[in-house]
LOFITI-557742 format. One record per residue: residue number from 0; residue in one letter; y, z, x of N, C-alpha, C in turn. Coordinates in nm, 3 decimals. Example, Ala and Ser with C-alpha at 12.3 -4.5 7.8 and 13.67 -1.06 7.14 Angstrom:
BEGIN
 fikol fipa    n_c2    n_c3    n_c1   ca_c2   ca_c3   ca_c1    c_c2    c_c3    c_c1
     0    A  -0.569   0.780   1.319  -0.450   0.780   1.230  -0.330   0.780   1.320
     1    S  -0.225   0.708   1.285  -0.106   0.714   1.367   0.003   0.787   1.290
//
This chain:
BEGIN
 fikol fipa    n_c2    n_c3    n_c1   ca_c2   ca_c3   ca_c1    c_c2    c_c3    c_c1
     0    M  -0.131  -0.022   0.072  -0.014   0.008  -0.006   0.125   0.007   0.103
     1    A   0.242  -0.074   0.049   0.357  -0.084   0.127   0.424   0.065   0.124
     2    E   0.507   0.071   0.212   0.582   0.208   0.215   0.656   0.217   0.092
     3    A   0.697   0.321   0.041   0.768   0.367  -0.079   0.914   0.299  -0.106
     4    L   0.970   0.261  -0.188   1.068   0.206  -0.220   1.191   0.308  -0.188
     5    V   1.293   0.327  -0.124   1.407   0.408  -0.134   1.502   0.399  -0.220
     6    A   1.520   0.484  -0.319   1.634   0.449  -0.459   1.741   0.517  -0.432
     7    R   1.847   0.473  -0.511   1.981   0.535  -0.478   2.033   0.581  -0.631
     8    Y   2.052   0.682  -0.652   2.125   0.728  -0.778   2.271   0.667  -0.803
     9    H   2.277   0.620  -0.911   2.429   0.602  -0.955   2.453   0.654  -1.099
    10    A   2.525   0.770  -1.061   2.576   0.847  -1.178   2.641   0.767  -1.282
    11    G   2.745   0.694  -1.253   2.851   0.624  -1.338   2.776   0.509  -1.436
    12    A   2.671   0.495  -1.355   2.609   0.354  -1.438   2.458   0.440  -1.489
    13    G   2.411   0.542  -1.461   2.322   0.609  -1.548   2.179   0.532  -1.500
    14    A   2.169   0.512  -1.393   2.067   0.418  -1.328   2.047   0.447  -1.158
    15    V   1.929   0.352  -1.105   1.901   0.375  -0.997   1.864   0.234  -0.931
    16    S   1.898   0.223  -0.801   1.885   0.123  -0.771   1.797   0.100  -0.645
    17    V   1.721  -0.031  -0.618   1.649  -0.031  -0.463   1.683  -0.175  -0.433
    18    P   1.683  -0.181  -0.289   1.711  -0.314  -0.234   1.570  -0.409  -0.267
    19    V   1.627  -0.519  -0.293   1.495  -0.633  -0.279   1.423  -0.637  -0.175
    20    D   1.292  -0.615  -0.181   1.167  -0.607  -0.077   1.071  -0.704  -0.129
    21    A   1.049  -0.790  -0.038   0.938  -0.886  -0.047   0.803  -0.822  -0.092
    22    A   0.790  -0.703  -0.023   0.660  -0.641  -0.027   0.640  -0.586  -0.165
    23    H   0.745  -0.565  -0.245   0.740  -0.478  -0.363   0.778  -0.568  -0.489
    24    E   0.840  -0.675  -0.455   0.906  -0.748  -0.568   0.771  -0.818  -0.673
    25    T   0.673  -0.852  -0.601   0.586  -0.923  -0.686   0.518  -0.825  -0.814
    26    W   0.481  -0.694  -0.778   0.450  -0.617  -0.868   0.545  -0.531  -0.955
    27    L   0.666  -0.546  -0.907   0.800  -0.486  -0.999   0.804  -0.587  -1.098
    28    V   0.795  -0.730  -1.058   0.834  -0.829  -1.155   0.718  -0.851  -1.252
    29    S   0.603  -0.820  -1.210   0.459  -0.847  -1.293   0.467  -0.719  -1.417
    30    E   0.503  -0.613  -1.373   0.506  -0.486  -1.447   0.635  -0.457  -1.518
    31    R   0.734  -0.558  -1.473   0.862  -0.535  -1.571   0.916  -0.439  -1.545
    32    Y   0.952  -0.366  -1.424   1.045  -0.277  -1.367   1.167  -0.331  -1.371
    33    G   1.282  -0.284  -1.415   1.427  -0.300  -1.378   1.466  -0.456  -1.416
    34    F   1.568  -0.471  -1.352   1.638  -0.627  -1.351   1.672  -0.657  -1.216
    35    L   1.655  -0.774  -1.197   1.725  -0.827  -1.056   1.879  -0.873  -1.068
    36    D   1.961  -0.826  -0.974   2.114  -0.856  -0.973   2.129  -0.875  -0.804
    37    G   2.146  -1.018  -0.774   2.160  -1.075  -0.652   2.055  -0.968  -0.543
    38    D   2.072  -0.892  -0.455   1.986  -0.839  -0.354   1.946  -0.706  -0.403
    39    T   1.960  -0.677  -0.525   1.941  -0.532  -0.549   1.877  -0.540  -0.693
    40    R   1.747  -0.448  -0.700   1.701  -0.433  -0.839   1.747  -0.285  -0.892
    41    W   1.768  -0.301  -1.030   1.843  -0.176  -1.082   1.716  -0.130  -1.206
    42    L   1.702   0.008  -1.202   1.607   0.071  -1.256   1.667   0.148  -1.364
    43    S   1.596   0.190  -1.468   1.638   0.309  -1.549   1.606   0.439  -1.488
    44    L   1.650   0.522  -1.541   1.640   0.675  -1.477   1.501   0.676  -1.502
    45    E   1.443   0.673  -1.646   1.289   0.696  -1.682   1.196   0.612  -1.551
    46    E   1.228   0.480  -1.535   1.152   0.384  -1.446   1.156   0.458  -1.299
    47    G   1.263   0.499  -1.278   1.281   0.567  -1.112   1.191   0.666  -1.115
    48    V   1.216   0.797  -1.208   1.109   0.916  -1.211   0.964   0.867  -1.218
    49    Y   0.956   0.775  -1.281   0.765   0.751  -1.310   0.740   0.683  -1.194
    50    L   0.825   0.592  -1.130   0.773   0.532  -1.016   0.763   0.627  -0.880
    51    A   0.841   0.728  -0.913   0.838   0.846  -0.803   0.736   0.916  -0.810
    52    T   0.698   0.963  -0.935   0.557   1.056  -0.954   0.437   0.964  -0.899
    53    S   0.412   0.839  -0.902   0.324   0.761  -0.868   0.305   0.746  -0.699
    54    G   0.425   0.778  -0.639   0.417   0.759  -0.492   0.473   0.621  -0.440
    55    R   0.527   0.545  -0.550   0.591   0.435  -0.508   0.717   0.405  -0.467
    56    L   0.814   0.508  -0.511   0.938   0.512  -0.487   0.994   0.679  -0.444
    57    V   1.088   0.676  -0.325   1.155   0.782  -0.318   1.324   0.821  -0.339
    58    F   1.369   0.903  -0.376   1.494   0.889  -0.395   1.577   0.952  -0.268
    59    E   1.674   0.874  -0.251   1.764   0.908  -0.148   1.838   1.036  -0.155
    60    S   1.807   1.115  -0.037   1.840   1.265  -0.021   1.811   1.362  -0.127
    61    M   1.709   1.346  -0.220   1.651   1.426  -0.295   1.487   1.408  -0.330
    62    M   1.440   1.545  -0.391   1.293   1.512  -0.418   1.314   1.475  -0.545
    63    S   1.189   1.426  -0.596   1.173   1.376  -0.743   1.213   1.481  -0.847
    64    T   1.143   1.600  -0.826   1.189   1.679  -0.916   1.339   1.741  -0.917
    65    T   1.405   1.727  -0.809   1.554   1.737  -0.797   1.621   1.618  -0.882
    66    A   1.562   1.506  -0.877   1.617   1.417  -0.940   1.599   1.420  -1.095
    67    Y   1.479   1.468  -1.140   1.446   1.476  -1.253   1.554   1.603  -1.336
    68    E   1.561   1.711  -1.244   1.650   1.832  -1.312   1.810   1.760  -1.304
    69    L   1.847   1.668  -1.197   1.962   1.621  -1.240   1.995   1.524  -1.347
    70    F   1.906   1.437  -1.365   1.934   1.342  -1.480   1.913   1.418  -1.626
    71    H   1.827   1.547  -1.637   1.812   1.618  -1.751   1.967   1.677  -1.773
    72    R   2.019   1.740  -1.651   2.183   1.799  -1.677   2.247   1.695  -1.724
    73    S   2.272   1.572  -1.661   2.355   1.491  -1.731   2.308   1.433  -1.836
    74    D   2.224   1.438  -1.893   2.194   1.370  -2.033   2.077   1.462  -2.073
    75    P   2.086   1.534  -2.171   1.995   1.639  -2.245   1.884   1.568  -2.316
    76    D   1.907   1.477  -2.357   1.782   1.378  -2.420   1.703   1.298  -2.311
    77    F   1.726   1.313  -2.176   1.642   1.240  -2.083   1.491   1.322  -2.100
    78    A   1.473   1.462  -2.112   1.356   1.503  -2.095   1.249   1.436  -2.197
    79    V   1.307   1.424  -2.331   1.204   1.391  -2.407   1.178   1.218  -2.408
    80    R   1.295   1.135  -2.357   1.282   1.036  -2.348   1.176   0.983  -2.211
    81    Y   1.179   1.042  -2.113   1.092   1.043  -2.015   0.956   1.067  -2.044
    82    A   0.919   1.181  -2.138   0.792   1.213  -2.176   0.734   1.098  -2.230
    83    L   0.802   1.038  -2.334   0.743   0.939  -2.422   0.726   0.805  -2.310
    84    Y   0.822   0.790  -2.226   0.792   0.666  -2.146   0.674   0.694  -2.037
    85    H   0.653   0.817  -2.002   0.542   0.826  -1.917   0.414   0.837  -1.986
    86    H   0.411   0.871  -2.113   0.296   0.895  -2.195   0.257   0.730  -2.216
    87    Y   0.330   0.641  -2.247   0.308   0.492  -2.275   0.270   0.431  -2.152
    88    R   0.351   0.438  -2.067   0.321   0.374  -1.911   0.169   0.406  -1.858
    89    S   0.163   0.547  -1.894   0.030   0.606  -1.811  -0.084   0.544  -1.910
    90    A  -0.073   0.520  -2.037  -0.184   0.470  -2.104  -0.196   0.295  -2.083
    91    G  -0.092   0.265  -2.002  -0.124   0.082  -1.966  -0.031   0.008  -2.035
    92    W   0.066   0.061  -2.112   0.156  -0.031  -2.169   0.286  -0.056  -2.097
    93    I   0.342  -0.197  -2.102   0.480  -0.201  -2.041   0.563  -0.204  -2.110
    94    V   0.645  -0.073  -2.091   0.738  -0.038  -2.175   0.866  -0.095  -2.139
    95    Q   0.950  -0.158  -2.245   1.077  -0.178  -2.226   1.181  -0.108  -2.336
    96    S   1.294  -0.140  -2.319   1.398  -0.076  -2.404   1.359  -0.158  -2.561
    97    G   1.398  -0.052  -2.635   1.372  -0.105  -2.769   1.515  -0.121  -2.839
    98    L   1.638  -0.127  -2.775   1.770  -0.123  -2.805   1.775  -0.235  -2.927
    99    A   1.726  -0.344  -2.875   1.739  -0.475  -2.992   1.693  -0.464  -3.106
   100    Y   1.596  -0.363  -3.130   1.547  -0.343  -3.227   1.584  -0.222  -3.319
   101    G   1.685  -0.124  -3.243   1.738  -0.007  -3.294   1.630   0.118  -3.281
   102    T   1.534   0.099  -3.188   1.419   0.186  -3.144   1.466   0.238  -3.010
   103    L   1.372   0.338  -2.952   1.383   0.366  -2.816   1.309   0.282  -2.735
   104    Y   1.198   0.227  -2.750   1.124   0.146  -2.665   1.045   0.056  -2.746
   105    A   1.013  -0.054  -2.676   0.910  -0.159  -2.735   0.811  -0.168  -2.627
   106    L   0.678  -0.167  -2.702   0.542  -0.163  -2.609   0.478  -0.323  -2.605
   107    Y   0.433  -0.339  -2.476   0.374  -0.481  -2.433   0.235  -0.448  -2.384
   108    R   0.139  -0.538  -2.408   0.030  -0.531  -2.376   0.018  -0.583  -2.231
   109    E   0.100  -0.709  -2.223   0.111  -0.786  -2.115   0.273  -0.831  -2.080
   110    S   0.275  -0.903  -1.990   0.398  -0.943  -1.952   0.495  -0.990  -2.089
   111    P   0.621  -0.937  -2.113   0.706  -0.979  -2.203   0.736  -1.108  -2.207
   112    D   0.705  -1.195  -2.080   0.737  -1.335  -2.073   0.619  -1.402  -2.146
   113    V   0.511  -1.356  -2.180   0.398  -1.436  -2.216   0.356  -1.407  -2.347
   114    V   0.370  -1.268  -2.404   0.332  -1.204  -2.520   0.474  -1.151  -2.611
   115    H   0.457  -1.108  -2.742   0.550  -1.047  -2.794   0.524  -0.885  -2.805
   116    S   0.601  -0.806  -2.834   0.572  -0.668  -2.808   0.490  -0.655  -2.949
   117    E   0.397  -0.524  -2.960   0.327  -0.500  -3.058   0.394  -0.374  -3.127
   118    Y   0.432  -0.297  -3.068   0.475  -0.164  -3.104   0.627  -0.149  -3.091
   119    L   0.695  -0.063  -3.196   0.826  -0.023  -3.158   0.827   0.119  -3.174
   120    V   0.873   0.213  -3.064   0.869   0.350  -3.059   0.988   0.401  -3.104
   121    Y   0.996   0.495  -3.205   1.100   0.553  -3.298   1.098   0.692  -3.249
   122    L   1.189   0.759  -3.214   1.171   0.884  -3.170   1.272   0.968  -3.278
   123    D   1.163   1.067  -3.355   1.246   1.145  -3.471   1.258   1.275  -3.432
   124    P   1.362   1.325  -3.423   1.369   1.468  -3.403   1.284   1.581  -3.453
   125    A   1.198   1.655  -3.379   1.113   1.725  -3.432   1.167   1.822  -3.569
   126    N   1.095   1.863  -3.658   1.136   1.970  -3.735   1.233   1.942  -3.850
   127    K   1.273   1.817  -3.831   1.389   1.759  -3.928   1.328   1.667  -4.022
   128    P   1.330   1.680  -4.161   1.261   1.569  -4.256   1.353   1.438  -4.238
   129    M   1.270   1.342  -4.242   1.352   1.199  -4.228   1.398   1.177  -4.374
   130    S   1.505   1.095  -4.379   1.544   1.072  -4.502   1.478   0.942  -4.562
   131    W   1.481   0.923  -4.698   1.426   0.808  -4.752   1.499   0.687  -4.707
   132    N   1.646   0.676  -4.662   1.689   0.567  -4.612   1.663   0.527  -4.478
   133    S   1.647   0.639  -4.391   1.587   0.601  -4.274   1.447   0.536  -4.272
   134    M   1.353   0.600  -4.352   1.244   0.534  -4.363   1.248   0.397  -4.426
   135    Q   1.310   0.357  -4.490   1.358   0.237  -4.597   1.392   0.110  -4.456
   136    V   1.484   0.170  -4.396   1.542   0.100  -4.268   1.408   0.044  -4.171
   137    L   1.355   0.144  -4.136   1.231   0.114  -4.041   1.123   0.036  -4.108
   138    T   1.103   0.055  -4.230   0.989  -0.026  -4.312   1.055  -0.171  -4.333
   139    R   1.172  -0.176  -4.342   1.233  -0.334  -4.345   1.224  -0.366  -4.193
   140    L   1.252  -0.309  -4.087   1.253  -0.361  -3.983   1.123  -0.406  -3.932
   141    S   1.015  -0.307  -3.966   0.887  -0.385  -3.956   0.845  -0.497  -4.016
   142    E   0.889  -0.513  -4.123   0.856  -0.648  -4.204   0.933  -0.773  -4.123
   143    D   1.066  -0.756  -4.069   1.155  -0.840  -4.056   1.086  -0.913  -3.923
   144    V   1.058  -0.801  -3.815   1.028  -0.866  -3.676   0.898  -0.851  -3.668
   145    K   0.790  -0.814  -3.791   0.634  -0.834  -3.785   0.583  -0.731  -3.657
   146    K   0.622  -0.621  -3.675   0.560  -0.510  -3.536   0.544  -0.383  -3.627
   147    T   0.460  -0.311  -3.562   0.432  -0.185  -3.621   0.517  -0.081  -3.567
   148    I   0.550  -0.007  -3.647   0.654   0.136  -3.601   0.572   0.258  -3.540
   149    L   0.607   0.312  -3.466   0.530   0.423  -3.385   0.643   0.547  -3.403
   150    L   0.621   0.637  -3.508   0.715   0.713  -3.538   0.649   0.865  -3.462
   151    C   0.753   0.905  -3.355   0.711   0.986  -3.288   0.797   1.136  -3.293
   152    Q   0.747   1.231  -3.260   0.811   1.365  -3.276   0.781   1.432  -3.179
   153    L   0.824   1.500  -3.076   0.790   1.579  -2.955   0.820   1.740  -3.014
   154    H   0.728   1.821  -2.958   0.735   1.987  -3.010   0.693   2.058  -2.899
   155    D   0.785   2.164  -2.867   0.750   2.265  -2.794   0.570   2.288  -2.799
   156    T   0.480   2.298  -2.702   0.331   2.323  -2.702   0.289   2.430  -2.790
   157    T   0.406   2.539  -2.788   0.339   2.643  -2.871   0.363   2.647  -3.009
   158    T   0.440   2.538  -3.055   0.460   2.515  -3.185   0.409   2.377  -3.254
   159    A   0.355   2.322  -3.162   0.290   2.182  -3.199   0.212   2.205  -3.319
   160    P   0.164   2.087  -3.385   0.076   2.078  -3.490  -0.070   2.069  -3.416
   161    T  -0.167   2.134  -3.497  -0.307   2.114  -3.435  -0.349   2.000  -3.387
   162    K  -0.314   1.890  -3.463  -0.373   1.747  -3.410  -0.277   1.677  -3.299
   163    S  -0.210   1.753  -3.276  -0.084   1.680  -3.168  -0.151   1.626  -3.039
   164    T  -0.096   1.529  -2.966  -0.163   1.507  -2.851  -0.058   1.579  -2.730
   165    T  -0.134   1.631  -2.634  -0.041   1.690  -2.528   0.017   1.589  -2.395
   166    I   0.172   1.601  -2.372   0.191   1.510  -2.283   0.230   1.623  -2.177
   167    T   0.180   1.596  -2.050   0.222   1.673  -1.949   0.337   1.596  -1.843
   168    S   0.455   1.618  -1.868   0.569   1.557  -1.776   0.568   1.607  -1.658
   169    L   0.705   1.573  -1.592   0.719   1.640  -1.459   0.740   1.769  -1.458
   170    H   0.839   1.831  -1.568   0.866   1.960  -1.581   0.807   1.980  -1.731
   171    G   0.698   2.098  -1.741   0.658   2.104  -1.854   0.573   2.020  -1.936
   172    S   0.531   2.050  -2.059   0.444   1.984  -2.169   0.507   1.986  -2.305
   173    F   0.482   1.897  -2.347   0.522   1.854  -2.511   0.407   1.828  -2.600
   174    G   0.410   1.850  -2.710   0.314   1.824  -2.810   0.350   1.671  -2.885
   175    L   0.275   1.577  -2.882   0.343   1.473  -2.965   0.250   1.445  -3.097
   176    T   0.333   1.414  -3.165   0.276   1.361  -3.316   0.322   1.217  -3.335
   177    E   0.213   1.142  -3.371   0.283   1.002  -3.373   0.207   0.955  -3.510
   178    V   0.300   0.909  -3.618   0.274   0.819  -3.711   0.289   0.679  -3.701
   179    M   0.179   0.601  -3.728   0.206   0.455  -3.724   0.213   0.394  -3.865
   180    F   0.317   0.306  -3.867   0.337   0.234  -4.000   0.385   0.118  -3.999
   181    R   0.354   0.038  -4.100   0.416  -0.110  -4.087   0.440  -0.136  -4.229
   182    Y   0.481  -0.253  -4.252   0.519  -0.277  -4.404   0.402  -0.370  -4.451
   183    W   0.336  -0.330  -4.573   0.230  -0.394  -4.631   0.261  -0.421  -4.783
   184    P   0.268  -0.547  -4.829   0.290  -0.552  -4.964   0.175  -0.528  -5.044
   185    A   0.191  -0.447  -5.168   0.101  -0.380  -5.263   0.032  -0.498  -5.330
   186    I   0.096  -0.630  -5.324   0.019  -0.720  -5.383  -0.103  -0.787  -5.325
   187    A  -0.124  -0.752  -5.198  -0.230  -0.773  -5.089  -0.370  -0.714  -5.130
   188    A  -0.331  -0.597  -5.205  -0.465  -0.523  -5.262  -0.519  -0.593  -5.370
   189    P  -0.659  -0.585  -5.369  -0.762  -0.602  -5.505  -0.678  -0.523  -5.629
   190    D  -0.691  -0.586  -5.739  -0.664  -0.539  -5.864  -0.707  -0.394  -5.885
   191    N  -0.846  -0.410  -5.840  -0.926  -0.247  -5.874  -0.903  -0.139  -5.772
   192    A  -0.835  -0.176  -5.671  -0.845  -0.083  -5.532  -0.776   0.044  -5.586
   193    S  -0.842   0.144  -5.536  -0.807   0.297  -5.600  -0.793   0.391  -5.475
   194    S  -0.848   0.345  -5.344  -0.841   0.433  -5.242  -0.746   0.344  -5.108
   195    A  -0.737   0.411  -5.030  -0.652   0.400  -4.923  -0.706   0.316  -4.838
   196    Y  -0.637   0.228  -4.769  -0.693   0.139  -4.674  -0.662   0.204  -4.496
   197    A  -0.762   0.170  -4.445  -0.750   0.210  -4.299  -0.644   0.103  -4.235
   198    M  -0.567   0.164  -4.148  -0.468   0.061  -4.093  -0.532  -0.001  -3.931
   199    R  -0.543  -0.123  -3.935  -0.593  -0.178  -3.811  -0.489  -0.172  -3.677
   200    P  -0.524  -0.186  -3.579  -0.425  -0.170  -3.459  -0.368  -0.300  -3.448
   201    A  -0.239  -0.323  -3.411  -0.149  -0.430  -3.397  -0.230  -0.529  -3.306
   202    T  -0.221  -0.646  -3.329  -0.264  -0.755  -3.250  -0.165  -0.822  -3.138
   203    M  -0.235  -0.878  -3.031  -0.137  -0.915  -2.930  -0.090  -1.080  -2.962
   204    I   0.007  -1.088  -2.990   0.087  -1.225  -3.011   0.116  -1.306  -2.885
   205    P   0.051  -1.414  -2.882   0.124  -1.468  -2.738   0.263  -1.574  -2.779
   206    K   0.342  -1.570  -2.659   0.494  -1.639  -2.704   0.448  -1.790  -2.696
   207    R   0.520  -1.873  -2.774   0.472  -2.012  -2.741   0.567  -2.071  -2.608
   208    K   0.485  -2.160  -2.545   0.533  -2.211  -2.416   0.635  -2.318  -2.457
   209    R   0.763  -2.297  -2.369   0.906  -2.398  -2.405   0.850  -2.525  -2.311
   210    R   0.878  -2.618  -2.395   0.846  -2.754  -2.340   0.972  -2.799  -2.234
//
């Protein structure tokens, strides 16, 4: 394995940068980490910490735990965002920003250059009931973009529901409850249907090649 990348934190930009290095560019591009700007690759804070925990990156003048604490102090929501990022990246998903859809993340099974995202991660504050308006917005979003919504809540492990999944992040653990839903027209059900239907996992849809 090549030597670890050396990353510099830019507080004003809320991001970290690494110099372009041919030894690293192939896997950074294939796994879709950050974006290229001239001779610099810019990474989100979540990407930077995740790569640091896997030994691929070191922060300039500070340890990864120090970087995590610094990012959390500057943005109180960083810890929960990182916990979800870490969870889905570790599960093998390519995690990209979901900003274009109004969600936290979009999950891809393969490179976003060749397939569409299958899931959209929506972070819902724990212990706060979701309004019907918000649910309707997400349902309509799911219908319009033909994707499955992952409604996620993170709990303190001492108060997490029994069936929650434990996420061990860089600092502490969270209990994750995840509800998967998508738009489903009732007209698709048989007339005599009286029982619930099990939701099948989302399928990967290849992108059309441009001519």
